C-alpha positions as CSV (number, residue, x, y, z in Angstrom):
1,M,24.3,19.0,-0.8
2,T,25.6,21.5,-3.3
3,I,23.5,23.8,-5.3
4,P,24.2,23.1,-8.9
5,H,25.4,26.3,-10.5
6,M,26.4,25.5,-14.1
7,N,25.6,26.4,-17.7
8,H,23.8,29.7,-16.9
9,A,24.6,33.2,-17.9
10,V,27.6,34.6,-16.1
11,S,27.6,38.1,-14.9
12,K,31.0,39.7,-15.7
13,T,33.6,39.8,-13.0
14,T,34.4,43.4,-12.1
15,E,37.9,44.5,-12.8
16,N,38.9,44.8,-9.1
17,K,36.6,42.4,-7.3
18,V,35.7,38.8,-6.9
19,S,32.6,38.1,-9.0
20,N,29.5,38.9,-6.9
21,T,27.3,36.3,-8.5
22,V,27.3,32.5,-8.7
23,S,28.2,31.4,-12.1
24,S,29.3,28.4,-14.1
25,T,32.9,27.5,-14.7
26,Q,32.2,26.0,-18.1
27,D,34.2,28.9,-19.6
28,Q,36.9,28.8,-16.9
29,N,37.3,25.1,-17.5
30,A,38.2,25.9,-21.1
31,I,41.3,27.9,-20.0
32,R,42.1,25.4,-17.2
33,K,42.1,22.2,-19.3
34,Q,45.1,20.0,-19.6
35,P,48.0,21.5,-21.6
36,D,47.3,19.6,-24.8
37,D,43.7,20.9,-24.9
38,I,44.4,24.6,-24.4
39,I,45.4,25.5,-28.0
40,N,42.9,24.3,-30.5
41,N,43.6,25.6,-34.0
42,G,44.7,28.8,-32.3
43,E,41.2,29.5,-31.1
44,P,40.3,28.5,-27.5
45,S,36.7,27.5,-26.8
46,H,36.2,30.3,-24.3
47,K,35.7,33.9,-25.4
48,K,38.9,34.9,-27.2
49,P,40.8,37.8,-25.5
50,K,41.9,40.6,-27.6
51,I,45.5,40.2,-28.6
52,V,47.5,43.0,-30.1
53,Q,50.1,41.8,-32.6
54,P,53.7,43.1,-32.3
55,A,54.4,45.3,-35.2
56,L,57.3,43.2,-36.4
57,F,55.0,40.1,-36.8
58,T,52.0,41.7,-38.5
59,E,51.1,40.5,-41.9
60,N,51.3,44.0,-43.2
61,N,55.0,44.2,-42.4
62,T,56.9,43.9,-45.7
63,T,60.4,43.7,-44.3
64,D,62.6,41.3,-46.1
65,K,64.7,40.5,-43.0
66,P,64.8,36.7,-42.8
67,G,64.8,36.4,-39.0
68,Y,63.5,38.1,-35.9
69,T,65.2,39.5,-32.7
70,K,64.4,38.5,-29.2
71,A,63.6,42.1,-28.3
72,A,60.8,42.1,-30.8
73,L,59.4,38.8,-29.5
74,K,59.4,40.3,-26.0
75,E,56.7,42.7,-27.1
76,V,54.4,39.7,-26.5
77,A,55.4,39.7,-22.8
78,S,54.9,43.4,-22.6
79,M,51.3,43.1,-23.7
80,E,48.6,42.9,-21.1
81,L,48.0,39.2,-20.3
82,K,44.3,39.2,-19.5
83,P,42.7,36.3,-17.6
84,A,39.9,34.3,-19.1
85,S,36.4,35.8,-19.0
86,G,35.0,35.5,-15.5
87,M,38.3,34.7,-13.8
88,D,39.0,36.9,-10.8
89,P,42.0,39.3,-11.3
90,L,42.8,38.7,-7.6
91,A,43.2,35.0,-8.3
92,V,45.5,35.7,-11.2
93,S,47.7,38.1,-9.3
94,T,47.9,36.0,-6.1
95,A,48.6,32.8,-8.0
96,S,51.1,34.3,-10.3
97,V,53.3,36.2,-7.9
98,V,55.6,33.9,-6.0
99,S,57.5,35.0,-3.0
100,M,61.1,35.4,-3.9
101,S,62.2,34.2,-0.5
102,N,60.5,30.8,-0.9
103,D,63.3,28.6,-2.0
104,I,61.2,25.5,-2.5
105,L,59.6,27.1,-5.5
106,K,62.8,28.5,-7.0
107,P,63.4,26.7,-10.4
108,E,66.7,25.6,-11.8
109,T,68.4,28.0,-14.3
110,P,68.8,26.2,-17.7
111,K,72.3,25.8,-19.1
112,G,71.4,27.8,-22.1
113,P,68.7,28.8,-24.6
114,I,66.8,26.5,-26.9
115,V,69.0,25.3,-29.8
116,I,67.7,24.6,-33.3
117,S,70.1,23.3,-35.9
118,K,70.0,22.8,-39.7
119,N,71.8,20.4,-42.0
120,S,73.2,22.8,-44.6
121,S,73.2,20.1,-47.3
122,S,69.8,18.7,-46.8
123,G,68.0,21.8,-45.6
124,V,66.4,19.8,-42.7
125,F,66.0,21.6,-39.3
126,Y,66.7,19.6,-36.1
127,G,64.5,20.5,-33.2
128,P,65.0,19.7,-29.5
129,S,62.9,17.3,-27.4
130,F,62.0,18.1,-23.8
131,T,61.6,15.9,-20.7
132,K,58.7,16.4,-18.3
133,R,61.1,17.7,-15.7
134,E,62.4,20.4,-18.2
135,S,58.8,21.4,-19.0
136,V,57.8,21.7,-15.4
137,N,61.0,23.7,-14.6
138,A,60.3,26.0,-17.5
139,R,56.8,26.7,-16.2
140,M,58.2,27.3,-12.7
141,F,60.9,29.7,-14.2
142,L,58.1,31.6,-16.0
143,K,56.0,32.0,-12.9
144,Y,59.0,32.8,-10.6
145,Y,60.8,35.3,-12.7
146,G,58.2,36.6,-15.1
147,A,57.8,36.6,-18.9
148,H,60.7,38.9,-19.8
149,R,63.4,37.0,-18.0
150,F,61.9,33.7,-19.2
151,L,62.2,34.8,-22.8
152,D,65.7,36.2,-22.1
153,T,66.9,32.9,-20.7
154,Y,65.3,30.4,-23.1
155,L,65.8,32.2,-26.4
156,P,68.9,33.3,-28.4
157,E,69.3,36.9,-29.5
158,N,68.4,36.1,-33.1
159,L,65.7,33.6,-33.9
160,N,63.1,32.4,-36.3
161,S,59.5,31.2,-35.9
162,L,60.5,27.7,-35.0
163,Y,61.8,28.9,-31.7
164,I,58.3,30.2,-30.9
165,Y,56.9,26.8,-31.7
166,Y,59.4,25.0,-29.5
167,L,58.9,27.5,-26.7
168,I,55.2,26.6,-26.7
169,K,56.1,22.9,-26.6
170,L,58.6,23.5,-23.7
171,L,55.8,25.0,-21.7
172,G,53.8,21.8,-22.2
173,F,51.3,22.8,-24.8
174,E,50.5,21.6,-28.3
175,V,49.5,23.6,-31.3
176,K,46.5,22.0,-33.0
177,D,46.4,23.9,-36.3
178,Q,46.9,20.8,-38.4
179,A,48.1,22.7,-41.5
180,L,50.7,24.5,-39.4
181,I,51.8,21.3,-37.7
182,G,52.1,19.6,-41.1
183,T,54.4,22.3,-42.4
184,I,56.6,22.1,-39.4
185,N,56.8,18.3,-39.5
186,S,57.9,18.5,-43.1
187,I,60.9,20.6,-42.4
188,V,61.9,19.7,-38.8
189,H,63.3,16.4,-37.4
190,I,63.6,15.6,-33.7
191,T,67.2,14.8,-32.8
192,P,67.5,11.4,-31.0
193,P,69.8,11.9,-27.9
194,E,72.1,9.0,-29.0
195,H,72.8,10.8,-32.3
196,L,73.6,14.2,-30.9
197,Q,77.4,13.9,-31.2
198,D,77.3,12.6,-34.8
199,L,74.8,15.3,-35.7
200,E,77.1,18.1,-34.4
201,R,79.7,17.2,-37.1
202,T,77.2,17.6,-39.9
203,V,75.0,20.6,-38.9
204,S,75.4,24.2,-38.1
205,V,73.3,26.5,-35.9
206,I,71.4,28.7,-38.2
207,N,68.9,30.9,-36.5
208,M,68.1,33.6,-39.0
209,E,66.5,31.8,-41.9
210,E,62.7,31.9,-41.7
211,P,61.0,28.7,-42.8
212,L,57.3,29.6,-42.2
213,A,54.9,32.0,-43.8
214,R,54.2,35.3,-42.1
215,K,50.6,34.2,-41.4
216,Q,51.8,31.0,-39.7
217,T,54.2,33.0,-37.5
218,V,51.5,35.3,-36.4
219,R,49.4,32.3,-35.4
220,L,52.4,31.0,-33.3
221,I,52.8,34.4,-31.6
222,K,49.1,34.3,-30.5
223,D,49.5,30.7,-29.3
224,L,52.6,31.6,-27.3
225,Q,50.8,34.5,-25.6
226,R,47.9,32.2,-24.6
227,A,50.4,29.6,-23.3
228,I,52.2,32.2,-21.2
229,N,48.8,33.5,-20.0
230,K,47.7,30.0,-19.0
231,V,50.9,29.3,-17.0
232,L,50.7,32.6,-15.2
233,C,47.0,32.0,-14.3
234,T,47.4,28.6,-12.7
235,R,49.5,27.2,-9.9
236,L,52.2,24.5,-10.2
237,R,52.5,21.5,-8.0
238,L,55.0,21.6,-5.2
239,S,58.1,19.4,-5.6
240,N,58.3,18.5,-1.9
241,F,54.7,17.6,-1.1
242,F,53.2,14.6,-2.9
243,T,52.8,11.7,-0.4
244,I,50.3,10.8,2.4
245,D,53.2,11.1,4.9
246,H,53.7,14.7,3.7
247,F,50.0,15.4,4.3
248,I,50.1,13.8,7.8
249,Q,53.1,15.9,8.8
250,K,51.5,19.1,7.5
251,L,48.3,18.3,9.4
252,H,50.3,18.2,12.6
253,S,52.1,21.4,12.0
254,A,49.3,23.5,10.2
255,R,47.5,26.1,12.2
256,K,45.3,27.8,9.6
257,I,43.7,25.1,7.4
258,L,41.3,26.2,4.7
259,V,38.7,23.5,3.9
260,L,36.5,23.7,0.8
261,T,33.7,21.2,0.7
262,G,31.1,20.0,-1.9
263,A,28.3,17.5,-2.3
264,G,30.6,14.5,-1.8
265,V,30.8,15.1,2.0
266,S,27.0,14.4,2.4
267,T,26.4,11.5,-0.1
268,S,27.1,8.9,2.6
269,L,23.9,10.1,4.3
270,G,21.8,9.4,1.3
271,I,21.8,13.0,0.1
272,P,22.2,12.9,-3.7
273,D,24.6,15.0,-5.7
274,F,23.4,16.9,-8.7
275,R,25.4,15.9,-11.8
276,S,26.0,12.1,-11.6
277,S,23.8,9.6,-13.4
278,E,22.0,9.0,-10.1
279,G,22.0,12.6,-9.1
280,F,19.2,15.1,-8.7
281,Y,19.1,16.4,-12.3
282,S,18.5,13.0,-13.7
283,K,15.5,12.6,-11.5
284,I,13.7,15.8,-12.6
285,R,14.0,15.5,-16.4
286,H,10.4,14.4,-16.5
287,L,9.4,18.1,-15.7
288,G,10.1,18.9,-19.4
289,L,12.5,21.8,-18.7
290,D,14.9,22.8,-21.4
291,D,17.6,22.6,-18.7
292,P,16.9,20.9,-15.4
293,Q,19.0,23.5,-13.7
294,D,16.3,26.1,-14.4
295,V,14.7,25.0,-11.2
296,F,17.4,27.0,-9.5
297,N,17.2,30.0,-11.8
298,Y,16.3,33.2,-9.8
299,N,14.5,34.9,-12.7
300,I,12.4,31.9,-13.3
301,F,11.6,31.6,-9.6
302,M,10.4,35.2,-9.5
303,H,8.0,34.7,-12.4
304,D,6.8,31.2,-11.4
305,P,7.9,29.9,-8.0
306,S,5.9,26.7,-8.5
307,I,8.8,25.3,-10.7
308,F,11.1,25.2,-7.7
309,Y,8.5,24.2,-5.1
310,N,7.5,21.2,-7.3
311,I,10.9,19.6,-6.6
312,A,12.0,21.4,-3.4
313,N,11.0,18.4,-1.3
314,M,13.5,16.3,-3.1
315,V,16.4,18.6,-2.1
316,L,15.2,19.4,1.4
317,P,18.0,18.2,3.7
318,P,17.6,16.0,6.8
319,E,17.8,17.6,10.2
320,N,20.4,17.0,12.9
321,V,22.5,14.4,11.0
322,Y,26.1,14.7,9.7
323,S,28.8,12.4,8.3
324,P,32.2,11.4,9.8
325,L,33.7,13.8,7.3
326,H,31.8,16.7,8.9
327,S,33.1,15.5,12.2
328,F,36.6,15.4,10.9
329,I,36.3,19.1,10.0
330,K,34.9,19.7,13.5
331,M,37.9,17.9,14.9
332,L,40.2,20.3,13.1
333,Q,38.3,23.2,14.7
334,T,38.6,21.6,18.1
335,K,42.4,21.3,17.7
336,G,42.6,25.0,16.8
337,K,43.7,24.2,13.2
338,L,40.6,25.3,11.2
339,L,40.9,28.7,9.6
340,R,37.6,28.4,7.8
341,N,35.3,25.9,6.1
342,Y,33.9,27.2,2.8
343,T,31.1,24.9,1.8
344,Q,29.2,24.9,-1.4
345,N,26.5,22.8,0.2
346,I,23.1,24.1,1.1
347,D,22.1,21.3,3.6
348,N,23.5,23.1,6.7
349,L,24.9,19.9,8.0
350,E,28.1,21.6,9.0
351,S,26.2,23.5,11.7
352,Y,24.7,20.2,13.0
353,A,28.2,18.8,13.3
354,G,29.2,21.7,15.5
355,I,31.3,23.9,13.2
356,S,30.9,27.4,14.6
357,T,29.4,30.2,12.5
358,D,32.6,32.2,12.7
359,R,34.5,29.3,11.1
360,L,31.9,28.5,8.5
361,V,31.1,30.2,5.2
362,Q,28.0,28.8,3.4
363,C,29.0,30.1,-0.1
364,H,25.7,29.3,-1.7
365,G,23.5,29.9,1.3
366,S,21.4,27.2,2.9
367,F,18.0,26.0,4.0
368,A,18.8,27.4,7.5
369,T,16.7,30.5,6.9
370,A,14.1,31.8,4.5
371,T,13.1,35.3,3.3
372,C,10.0,36.8,1.7
373,V,10.9,38.0,-1.8
374,T,8.6,41.0,-1.4
375,C,9.0,42.5,2.1
376,H,12.2,40.6,3.1
377,W,10.8,39.2,6.3
378,N,13.3,36.6,7.5
379,L,12.5,33.4,9.5
380,P,14.2,30.1,10.4
381,G,14.1,27.7,7.5
382,E,12.5,24.9,9.6
383,R,9.3,26.9,9.7
384,I,8.6,26.3,6.0
385,F,9.8,22.7,5.8
386,N,6.3,21.2,6.3
387,K,5.0,23.4,3.5
388,I,7.8,22.2,1.3
389,R,7.1,18.5,2.1
390,N,3.4,19.0,1.4
391,L,4.1,20.7,-1.9
392,E,2.6,24.0,-0.8
393,L,3.8,27.5,-1.5
394,P,5.1,29.0,1.7
395,L,3.6,32.5,2.0
396,C,4.6,35.5,4.0
397,P,1.9,36.3,6.6
398,Y,2.6,40.0,6.2
399,C,2.1,40.0,2.5
400,Y,-0.7,37.4,2.5
401,K,-3.7,39.8,2.5
402,K,-2.3,41.8,-0.4
403,R,-1.4,38.7,-2.4
404,R,-5.1,37.6,-2.2
405,E,-6.1,40.9,-3.7
406,Y,-3.7,40.4,-6.6
407,F,-4.5,36.7,-7.1
408,P,-8.1,36.1,-6.0
409,E,-8.5,33.2,-8.4
410,G,-5.6,31.3,-6.8
411,Y,-7.5,30.9,-3.5
412,N,-9.9,28.0,-3.6
413,S,-10.2,24.6,-2.1
414,T,-6.6,23.7,-3.0
415,S,-5.4,27.0,-1.4
416,N,-1.7,27.3,-1.8
417,R,-1.0,24.0,-3.5
418,V,2.0,24.2,-5.8
419,D,0.2,22.5,-8.7
420,S,-2.5,25.2,-8.6
421,S,-0.1,28.1,-8.8
422,A,-0.3,28.0,-12.6
423,S,-3.8,29.6,-12.3
424,L,-2.1,32.7,-10.8
425,T,-0.8,33.6,-14.3
426,S,-4.4,34.3,-15.5
427,T,-5.4,37.8,-16.6
428,S,-6.4,39.2,-13.2
429,E,-6.4,43.0,-12.8
430,R,-3.0,43.8,-11.3
431,P,0.0,46.0,-12.0
432,P,2.4,44.5,-14.5
433,Y,5.3,44.7,-12.0
434,I,3.5,42.3,-9.6
435,L,5.0,38.9,-10.2
436,N,3.6,35.5,-9.3
437,S,6.2,35.3,-6.6
438,Y,4.6,38.2,-4.7
439,G,4.7,37.3,-0.9
440,V,6.4,33.9,-1.5
441,L,9.0,32.8,1.1
442,K,12.2,31.6,-0.6
443,P,14.9,29.6,1.2
444,D,18.1,31.5,1.5
445,I,20.0,29.4,-1.0
446,T,21.8,31.2,-3.7
447,F,20.1,30.7,-7.1
448,F,21.7,31.4,-10.5
449,G,22.0,35.1,-11.0
450,E,21.9,35.9,-7.2
451,A,24.7,37.6,-5.3
452,L,26.8,35.4,-3.0
453,P,26.5,36.0,0.7
454,S,28.5,39.0,1.8
455,K,30.3,36.9,4.3
456,F,32.1,35.1,1.4
457,H,33.6,38.3,0.1
458,K,34.4,39.6,3.5
459,S,36.3,36.5,4.5
460,I,38.0,35.1,1.3
461,R,40.5,37.9,0.6
462,E,42.0,37.6,4.1
463,D,41.8,33.8,4.4
464,I,43.6,33.0,1.2
465,L,46.7,34.9,2.4
466,K,46.5,33.4,5.9
467,C,46.0,29.7,5.2
468,D,48.9,27.3,5.5
469,L,47.1,24.3,4.0
470,L,44.1,23.9,1.6
471,I,42.0,20.8,1.6
472,C,39.2,20.4,-1.0
473,I,36.8,17.6,-0.2
474,G,33.9,16.1,-2.2
475,T,33.8,18.8,-4.9
476,S,34.4,18.8,-8.7
477,L,35.2,22.5,-8.6
478,K,32.7,23.4,-11.3
479,V,31.1,26.4,-9.7
480,A,32.6,29.9,-9.9
481,P,33.8,31.9,-8.1
482,V,34.2,29.3,-5.3
483,S,36.1,27.0,-7.7
484,E,38.7,29.8,-8.1
485,I,39.9,29.6,-4.5
486,V,42.4,26.9,-5.6
487,N,44.1,29.5,-7.8
488,M,43.9,32.3,-5.3
489,V,46.0,30.9,-2.4
490,P,49.7,31.6,-2.4
491,A,51.7,29.2,-4.6
492,H,53.8,27.7,-1.7
493,V,50.7,26.6,0.2
494,P,50.1,22.8,-0.2
495,Q,46.8,21.7,-1.8
496,V,45.1,18.4,-1.1
497,L,42.1,16.9,-2.9
498,I,39.9,14.3,-1.2
499,N,37.2,13.2,-3.7
500,R,35.6,10.2,-5.4
501,D,37.0,11.3,-8.8
502,P,40.1,13.2,-9.9
503,V,39.8,16.9,-10.7
504,K,41.9,17.3,-13.8
505,H,41.5,21.1,-14.3
506,A,43.3,21.9,-11.0
507,E,46.9,21.2,-9.9
508,F,46.6,19.5,-6.5
509,D,49.9,18.4,-4.9
510,L,48.2,15.3,-3.5
511,S,44.9,13.7,-4.6
512,L,43.3,11.0,-2.4
513,L,40.6,9.3,-4.4
514,G,37.9,7.3,-2.7
515,Y,34.9,7.7,-0.3
516,C,35.3,10.8,1.8
517,D,34.4,9.2,5.1
518,D,36.9,6.4,4.5
519,I,39.7,8.8,3.7
520,A,38.9,11.0,6.7
521,A,39.1,7.9,8.9
522,M,42.3,6.7,7.4
523,V,43.9,10.2,7.9
524,A,42.7,10.3,11.5
525,Q,44.2,6.9,12.1
526,K,47.6,7.9,10.8
527,C,47.5,11.1,12.8
528,G,46.6,9.3,15.9
529,W,43.4,11.4,16.3
530,T,39.9,10.5,17.3
531,I,36.8,11.6,15.3
532,A,33.8,12.4,17.6
533,H,31.2,10.6,15.6
534,K,29.0,7.6,16.3
535,R,30.6,5.6,13.6
536,W,34.1,6.1,14.9
537,N,34.2,2.8,16.8
538,D,33.8,1.0,13.5
539,L,36.1,3.3,11.5
540,K,39.0,3.5,13.9
541,N,39.9,-0.2,13.3
542,K,39.0,-0.3,9.6
543,V,41.8,-1.4,7.3
544,F,42.4,0.8,4.3
545,K,44.5,0.1,1.2
546,C,46.3,2.9,-0.6
547,Q,47.5,2.4,-4.2
548,E,49.7,4.9,-5.8
549,K,48.4,5.6,-9.3
550,D,50.7,8.4,-10.2
551,K,53.0,10.8,-8.4
552,G,50.8,12.5,-5.8
553,V,47.7,10.4,-6.7
554,Y,46.5,7.6,-4.4
555,V,43.4,5.4,-4.5
556,V,42.0,4.6,-1.1
557,T,39.8,1.4,-0.8
558,S,38.5,-0.9,2.0
559,D,36.7,-4.2,2.3
560,E,33.5,-2.3,2.5
561,H,34.3,-0.1,-0.6
562,P,36.7,-2.2,-2.8
563,D,35.9,-0.1,-5.9
564,T,38.6,0.7,-8.4
565,F,38.8,4.2,-9.6
């Protein structure tokens, strides 16, 4: 199961490091939404980065010059394009820089710059329309060559603010300032392709006349910078990897596969996820918490561990069980193809499946071990499982005597019962720095506000540069910094999603939607491989149907799971 880190305070990512604490990607999602959501009245929903306006476009500039030069607009590209708050600078730099020797990512060079014409008699401007292919190629051109060459190539030497607007549209974004859009629509017509030749006889190319107010131009400049920033901070889909056959071929040739897993790999075992309507959070709303996720808040745990231990039995994982999907990952390890399995789950089922510790990174910790919050004595997690099941506070034997001195009123006939821990908050004589968690054993799962295991930071920087295939399984990618791995791997590395639902804020080359165990079995069938799991005899002959919903998106169903997605 995945520990549900979301909607809590995010400690700032340091300038040169991956963020050390688990945080929500609510803010990151704002900058990684679909293109038509990113520019909302010029003000994105995440914290607005500081943008310095080029001198030529400031409202205080009183020049009467009717048009602008491309050199002035390139000031935008010269400014520091900062990632969204919380995004790792390493992710930005790695995802943005494309190897120049990688021909499959090299975009086509456009025939010429954007052309905007004007009917001299009617005063109407005629703007271009762009195909999806042109938009994708423009994004690739920007990522491959950088902002300066992008502006050099797509803009004429002299221009007006309409060129800025159409550059934003070319990159696949929409400006949502309705007043600005209304002004542009009143003076610009889209040229139907079938009328281009007739139009050429009646219009002339006039680039210098400025149709918009200075304030509107400044707004467009800011939106263009955000659009450029967005493109540089995210990957683009590969043009030569979008079918199941491509995936099968790559599985045979890959030698360093990076697997990122979430709660979806364990739900077939009856382990609930956290965010669905049937998930864990919906089951604990009766506790009356302002936010159900507070049960995993480290600060709250330190002040009152009974909040967590009231529900810990509900998230306690089963022992010595694992799914066919876990066995699929073990099979990749056996074949010498698994570089690392980064799991967001805390159930430790990967270990039960036989994935070795050197190939496994439990990004959010697990129930495998527990530690005293006071003296840091560490022990196997199984030794406190009975306490958890019986709703008792597991206490450190080395701190027990001192704890009784600090909380004498908490030791009666009910002893360490969780529901009696509230009495520990009474006004006993003790130093103010002694919290109610004194001497309490805490499972080594990563709560909100806690540092990620050091193994994550030690491994991820090397692994993202080594991997030749990334497979994300059973995750909605809503937990930072683990969710940023998809933006950290080199741009030429294929990325595949196996999940119940699509993940719209990431650009996967191939998405296989369905039940994780079914998809793992189907892939193993097509590869001619055998999964070492007790259910394989049933799965190896199972018939699966693959329906292509869109380019690179397939829905996988079976007679057992005929659901439509």
